C-alpha distance (Angstrom), angle and dihedral (degrees) to the residues before:
residue distance angle dihedral
M1 . . .
K2 3.79 . .
N3 3.79 110.6 .
E4 3.79 109.0 162.3
Q5 3.80 125.1 165.3
T6 3.80 91.4 -151.2
T7 3.75 135.5 25.1
T8 3.76 135.2 -162.6
S9 3.79 124.5 -108.3
M10 3.77 117.8 -86.9
S11 3.77 127.2 -147.9
I12 3.78 115.1 -81.7
G13 3.79 110.6 -107.5
N14 3.80 93.5 30.0
M15 3.80 109.7 157.8
I16 3.82 94.4 -142.1
P17 3.80 99.0 88.4
A18 3.77 120.0 -149.5
V19 3.79 115.9 -123.3
I20 3.81 112.5 -133.0
A21 3.80 117.9 -165.6
I22 3.80 114.1 -163.8
G23 3.82 119.3 -151.5
F24 3.78 139.2 170.2
N25 3.81 121.1 159.3
R26 3.80 105.4 -26.0
P27 3.81 105.9 94.8
K28 3.82 94.2 169.6
S29 3.80 90.5 52.8
L30 3.79 93.3 47.8
K31 3.81 90.9 47.3
R32 3.82 90.5 54.3
L33 3.82 91.5 49.5
L34 3.81 93.3 47.7
H35 3.80 90.5 47.7
S36 3.82 90.7 55.0
L37 3.81 90.3 47.4
A38 3.79 92.0 50.8
A39 3.82 90.8 51.7
A40 3.82 95.2 49.5
H41 3.81 127.3 101.6
Y42 3.81 119.9 -112.2
V43 3.79 133.5 -160.5
S44 3.80 90.7 -140.0
E45 3.79 138.5 26.0
N46 3.79 89.8 -135.0
V47 3.81 99.1 71.9
P48 3.83 111.6 143.0
L49 3.81 117.5 -134.2
V50 3.80 119.4 -160.2
I51 3.81 119.3 -171.9
S52 3.79 109.7 -165.4
V53 3.81 115.7 -171.0
D54 3.80 121.4 -169.0
F55 3.79 116.1 -137.1
S56 3.79 119.1 -89.6
D57 3.79 125.2 159.1
S58 3.81 91.9 -156.2
A59 3.80 125.5 109.6
A60 3.81 88.2 -110.4
G61 3.80 89.2 53.1
F62 3.80 90.8 52.5
Q63 3.81 91.3 49.4
T64 3.80 90.0 49.8
R65 3.81 92.4 53.0
K66 3.82 90.7 46.4
L67 3.81 90.9 51.1
A68 3.80 91.1 49.8
A69 3.79 91.9 51.6
E70 3.82 95.5 46.8
F71 3.80 99.5 42.4
E72 3.81 112.6 114.7
W73 3.80 115.9 -137.0
R74 3.80 114.5 -166.8
H75 3.80 100.1 178.6
G76 3.79 102.2 70.4
P77 3.81 143.3 -47.6
K78 3.80 118.9 -17.7
R79 3.79 127.3 -150.2
V80 3.79 128.2 -175.3
I81 3.81 120.2 -157.8
L82 3.80 115.5 -167.1
Q83 3.78 110.3 -168.5
E84 3.81 111.9 -134.1
K85 3.79 93.9 -146.9
N86 3.76 134.2 23.5
L87 3.80 109.5 -86.7
G88 3.79 99.5 178.3
L89 3.78 122.7 -130.7
R90 3.82 99.0 -72.8
K91 3.80 96.3 49.9
H92 3.79 91.7 40.5
V93 3.81 93.5 54.4
I94 3.81 91.0 44.8
A95 3.82 90.0 51.6
C96 3.80 90.4 50.2
G97 3.81 91.1 48.5
D98 3.80 87.9 53.4
L99 3.81 87.9 63.1
S100 3.81 85.6 79.0
E101 3.81 84.7 83.1
V102 3.81 86.9 65.3
Y103 3.80 102.1 35.1
G104 3.79 104.7 26.0
N105 3.81 103.2 -139.9
V106 3.80 117.3 35.3
I107 3.81 136.6 -170.0
L108 3.82 114.8 -153.4
L109 3.80 120.0 -156.4
E110 3.78 124.1 177.5
D111 3.78 116.0 -145.8
D112 3.82 98.1 -105.4
L113 3.81 91.7 65.5
S114 3.77 135.6 86.1
V115 3.79 126.7 -164.8
S116 3.79 138.5 -139.4
R117 3.77 123.2 -106.1
D118 3.83 92.3 -105.4
F119 3.80 100.1 36.7
Y120 3.79 91.7 117.6
R121 3.79 94.6 55.7
F122 3.79 90.4 49.3
I123 3.80 90.1 53.8
T124 3.80 96.7 45.8
E125 3.80 93.2 48.1
S126 3.80 95.0 44.0
L127 3.82 93.4 47.0
S128 3.79 89.1 50.7
F129 3.81 91.0 48.1
V130 3.84 94.7 54.0
E131 3.80 95.9 37.0
N132 3.82 92.1 115.8
E133 3.82 97.4 32.7
P134 3.84 108.5 102.7
S135 3.81 93.0 -174.5
V136 3.81 92.4 66.6
G137 3.79 111.2 85.4
G138 3.80 99.4 -176.6
I139 3.80 148.4 -29.7
S140 3.79 127.1 -98.1
L141 3.78 126.3 -150.0
Y142 3.78 92.4 -170.8
S143 3.81 121.3 75.5
H144 3.79 115.7 -153.5
A145 3.79 116.8 -126.3
T146 3.82 92.0 173.9
N147 3.78 132.5 52.6
F148 3.80 97.0 -128.5
L149 3.83 90.8 -157.8
T150 3.81 95.9 60.6
R151 3.84 98.9 17.7
L152 3.80 87.7 -128.8
P153 3.82 124.2 128.6
F154 3.79 117.7 -84.5
T155 3.80 122.1 -155.4
P156 3.80 116.8 174.8
L157 3.78 115.6 -137.4
Y158 3.81 111.3 -96.2
D159 3.81 110.3 -125.9
G160 3.80 100.8 168.9
F161 3.81 97.1 -87.2
D162 3.80 133.9 104.4
N163 3.80 94.3 -125.2
F164 3.78 143.3 47.6
Y165 3.80 134.2 -168.7
L166 3.78 129.5 -116.7
Q167 3.81 130.0 178.1
I168 3.79 89.6 -135.0
A169 3.78 121.5 95.4
S170 3.78 115.6 -130.0
S171 3.80 122.5 -120.5
W172 3.81 96.4 173.5
G173 3.78 96.7 73.6
Q174 3.81 119.9 -23.1
A175 3.77 142.2 165.5
W176 3.77 135.7 -155.2
S177 3.75 134.9 -171.2
Y178 3.78 115.4 -134.1
S179 3.81 89.3 -106.0
Q180 3.81 93.5 51.7
W181 3.80 93.1 48.7
K182 3.80 93.0 43.6
Q183 3.80 91.7 56.6
F184 3.80 92.2 49.2
R185 3.81 91.3 45.4
A186 3.81 91.9 54.5
W187 3.82 89.7 51.9
Y188 3.82 91.3 45.6
N189 3.81 91.8 48.9
D190 3.80 89.1 59.7
L191 3.80 87.9 51.0
I192 3.81 93.6 56.5
A193 3.83 97.6 34.2
H194 3.83 91.0 104.5
D195 3.82 90.9 60.2
T196 3.79 111.5 36.5
V197 3.82 92.4 161.7
N198 3.81 101.3 56.0
E199 3.82 96.1 17.7
S200 3.78 90.5 -136.8
P201 3.83 110.6 168.8
K202 3.77 122.5 -128.8
P203 3.81 113.5 -97.9
I204 3.78 115.9 -91.3
P205 3.83 108.3 -112.7
A206 3.80 114.5 -113.0
N207 3.81 90.8 -123.9
S208 3.80 95.1 54.8
P209 3.82 113.8 131.9
I210 3.81 93.2 -107.2
P211 3.82 131.3 86.7
S212 3.81 117.4 -73.5
H213 3.80 87.2 -132.2
V214 3.82 88.9 63.6
I215 3.81 93.7 44.4
E216 3.81 89.1 55.3
W217 3.80 94.7 54.3
P218 3.84 111.7 115.5
N219 3.79 119.6 -89.8
S220 3.80 88.3 -111.1
S221 3.82 86.0 76.7
W222 3.79 115.1 96.1
L223 3.79 89.3 -178.3
K224 3.79 96.9 69.8
Y225 3.81 90.7 57.9
F226 3.78 92.3 49.3
I227 3.82 90.4 50.1
W228 3.81 88.6 51.0
Y229 3.80 89.5 49.1
L230 3.81 91.7 52.6
A231 3.81 92.1 50.8
E232 3.81 93.6 45.1
S233 3.81 93.4 48.9
N234 3.84 96.3 35.8
R235 3.79 93.7 -120.6
Y236 3.79 131.6 142.6
F237 3.79 140.6 -155.1
L238 3.79 118.8 -121.0
Y239 3.82 108.9 -127.4
P240 3.82 129.9 -165.1
R241 3.78 118.0 -115.6
I242 3.83 88.2 -137.7
S243 3.80 114.0 37.6
Q244 3.79 119.2 -108.3
S245 3.81 93.9 -168.0
T246 3.78 137.4 31.5
N247 3.78 134.1 -153.5
H248 3.80 117.8 -129.2
S249 3.84 92.1 -169.8
D250 3.79 95.6 -140.5
T251 3.79 117.3 -173.7
G252 3.80 108.0 -82.7
T253 3.80 147.2 111.8
H254 3.81 95.0 -31.5
A255 3.82 100.3 21.7
S256 3.81 123.6 69.3
R257 3.82 93.9 -166.8
D258 3.78 141.7 9.0
S259 3.79 112.5 -83.5
A260 3.80 140.9 172.5
M261 3.81 90.1 -151.4
W262 3.81 95.3 112.1
Q263 3.78 100.6 34.6
V264 3.79 113.6 121.0
P265 3.81 133.3 -179.2
I266 3.79 112.0 -91.4
S267 3.77 129.8 -151.0
I268 3.80 118.5 -95.4
A269 3.81 94.2 -170.0
L270 3.79 137.6 15.4
N271 3.78 126.1 -146.2
T272 3.79 123.1 -165.6
L273 3.79 106.4 -44.1
K274 3.79 120.7 -127.9
F275 3.80 113.2 -162.5
S276 3.80 128.7 -167.7
T277 3.76 123.2 -145.1
L278 3.78 118.0 -121.9
S279 3.80 91.2 -107.9
E280 3.82 96.2 51.4
S281 3.79 98.6 39.5
L282 3.80 118.0 105.7
S283 3.79 89.6 -165.7
V284 3.81 104.1 74.8
Y285 3.80 120.3 136.6
D286 3.80 135.8 -173.4
S287 3.82 127.7 -134.0
F288 3.82 90.4 -79.4
F289 3.83 92.6 58.4
E290 3.83 88.2 -107.6
V291 3.79 121.4 140.5
L292 3.80 114.8 -116.9
P293 3.84 113.6 -99.8
D294 3.81 94.4 -125.2
R295 3.82 90.6 54.9
L296 3.79 92.5 48.6
R297 3.82 91.3 50.8
K298 3.82 89.2 57.2
I299 3.81 91.6 63.6
A300 3.81 99.2 31.4
P301 3.84 114.3 64.5
L302 3.81 92.1 -174.9
L303 3.82 90.2 63.2
E304 3.81 96.1 53.0
G305 3.79 112.5 120.4
Y306 3.81 95.1 21.8
D307 3.82 122.3 114.3
F308 3.81 105.8 -146.9
D309 3.78 146.1 148.0
V310 3.80 119.0 -126.6
D311 3.82 119.1 -124.0
L312 3.81 104.1 158.2
Y313 3.81 93.7 148.3
G314 3.81 90.5 46.5
S315 3.81 92.7 -131.7
K316 3.81 104.4 115.0
R317 3.80 121.1 112.5
D318 3.79 115.6 -119.1
D319 3.83 91.4 -115.3
I320 3.82 89.3 59.3
L321 3.81 90.6 58.4
T322 3.81 105.0 80.3
R323 3.80 105.8 149.2
P324 3.83 121.7 93.9
L325 3.82 93.4 -107.0
V326 3.80 136.5 37.1
L327 3.79 129.0 -152.2
T328 3.79 101.2 -153.1
S329 3.79 147.3 158.9
R330 3.81 92.7 -142.4
S331 3.76 117.8 121.9
I332 3.80 112.0 -102.0
E333 3.78 133.9 -178.3
Q334 3.80 99.0 -156.7
Q335 3.78 126.2 83.6
P336 3.82 107.9 -93.2
I337 3.79 125.6 -133.6
L338 3.82 88.2 -125.2
A339 3.79 131.9 2.0
F340 3.80 129.8 -156.9
A341 3.79 133.4 -169.6
L342 3.79 127.3 -123.9
A343 3.79 98.2 -125.5
K344 3.82 110.2 115.6
K345 3.78 138.5 57.2
P346 2.94 133.3 -93.4
L347 3.80 102.2 33.1
E348 3.81 93.5 -112.5
A349 3.80 91.3 58.2
N350 3.80 89.1 71.7
F351 3.83 89.1 72.7
A352 3.80 100.0 44.4
N353 3.83 110.2 98.9
A354 3.80 88.4 -14.0
E355 3.78 125.3 170.0
K356 3.77 115.7 -108.8
N357 3.81 111.2 -102.1
A358 3.79 93.9 -7.0
R359 3.77 121.6 -155.2
D360 3.81 118.2 -103.6
A361 3.79 87.8 33.1
F362 3.78 116.7 -161.1
F363 3.81 104.7 162.8
S364 3.80 120.1 54.2
L365 3.77 133.9 -165.3
I366 3.79 103.9 -146.6
I367 3.78 142.5 160.9
R368 3.79 107.9 -88.7
S369 3.80 93.8 -122.5
Q370 3.81 89.4 61.5
L371 3.79 91.6 70.2
G372 3.78 91.0 81.1
S373 3.78 112.0 161.3
I374 3.82 95.8 -30.0
R375 3.78 107.7 117.7
K376 3.80 108.4 155.5
M377 3.77 130.9 94.5
N378 3.78 114.8 -108.1
L379 3.82 105.2 -95.0
N380 3.80 99.5 172.1
S381 3.82 115.3 150.3
F382 3.81 91.0 -1.5
C383 3.81 86.8 -80.3
I384 3.79 91.8 152.7
F385 3.80 91.6 52.7
E386 3.78 91.8 47.5
Y387 3.80 92.3 46.0
F388 3.79 95.9 51.9
Y389 3.81 102.2 26.7
G390 3.79 105.5 25.1
A391 3.81 92.5 142.5
L392 3.82 90.6 64.2
S393 3.79 126.7 72.7
L394 3.78 122.6 -147.6
R395 3.81 88.4 -126.6
K396 3.81 91.2 56.3
I397 3.78 91.7 48.3
A398 3.81 91.5 50.4
K399 3.82 91.5 50.0
N400 3.80 91.9 49.1
L401 3.80 91.4 49.3
L402 3.80 91.5 50.8
R403 3.81 90.6 48.7
Y404 3.81 91.0 48.6
F405 3.81 95.0 51.3
W406 3.82 91.5 43.8
Q407 3.80 90.7 54.1
K408 3.81 91.7 46.9
R409 3.80 89.3 51.1
K410 3.80 91.6 54.4
V411 3.83 93.7 51.0
């Protein structure tokens, strides 16, 4: 067993990423993460593990530090970093990202996560694949099944590859090469240059090309700044088609109660991975979980020749919509240029080989000025509910809610 408290610097660009587990005051959560790491498969027996624990003077904080010190790591050198003062989540994650200067490539895992058996192979192969792709800002282990802006299901279009691209950084299992982190760090340094003492970033302008929901996240979030960075620099995260990590949403800094809301199925085995480049992928999404217009035109002949923004979830602010036309799910009163039904999954499939001006139209291609003050997704006849959750009845949901609140009342 190799169980070192410190480790020497490795060459920058090394393709044996260090695994960095981030803890604070949730010993049970950290134990679950470390257990999943210990059970995983590795491409080398020299994989560094860093356990970084933020300072907490609570009993739970003490237990977390004790667990970090006693954990046995059999796959390479181990290093424990005990922060001497409380950094908070944003500064702690930034400090752990800075370890890429020591280890080259790094994998960051917060303590409420667990990983698949082959997560490490996915990371090493994907980092190698995008090594010379400047438009990729990082790698995700987690694969979103929910659009966290609308709380509706999200299914990326399948284009024959094992990955897709999303202009949202991942915080539920992510990896960076030294080069990727260095470029973000330079951008972030400019953001905190006005406050070198507290390292408080400048506020994100309300008209930034990212969701207002993200802008309004607390300043303790590092993720909102990385999402802003991706949008500003036109970069994307590479995501796995099948998730290699899951989020248990334990009570903590950004979660008021335990929840299974963000748990997703994770892979139990990986075959040969087939990656698409950013330019060839049909499955490329912006920070609103909307497919890029040029990718949608490739599968939808009726949309060829039109210059439009995509707003299928109906959640984009008007100032985000800058092209002459908009393909949207918002309710409109005017006659659209083209109309499409909501009949196939995923959402993009409704435009592939679609009939012109289909009956029971749900999506409309319209002139941007026609949006007016209408902002909501078309919810007529509960069609959205039926489309996404057809296996559930409203009566069953109501009964389950009543049962849930009754049980909570008895506790």
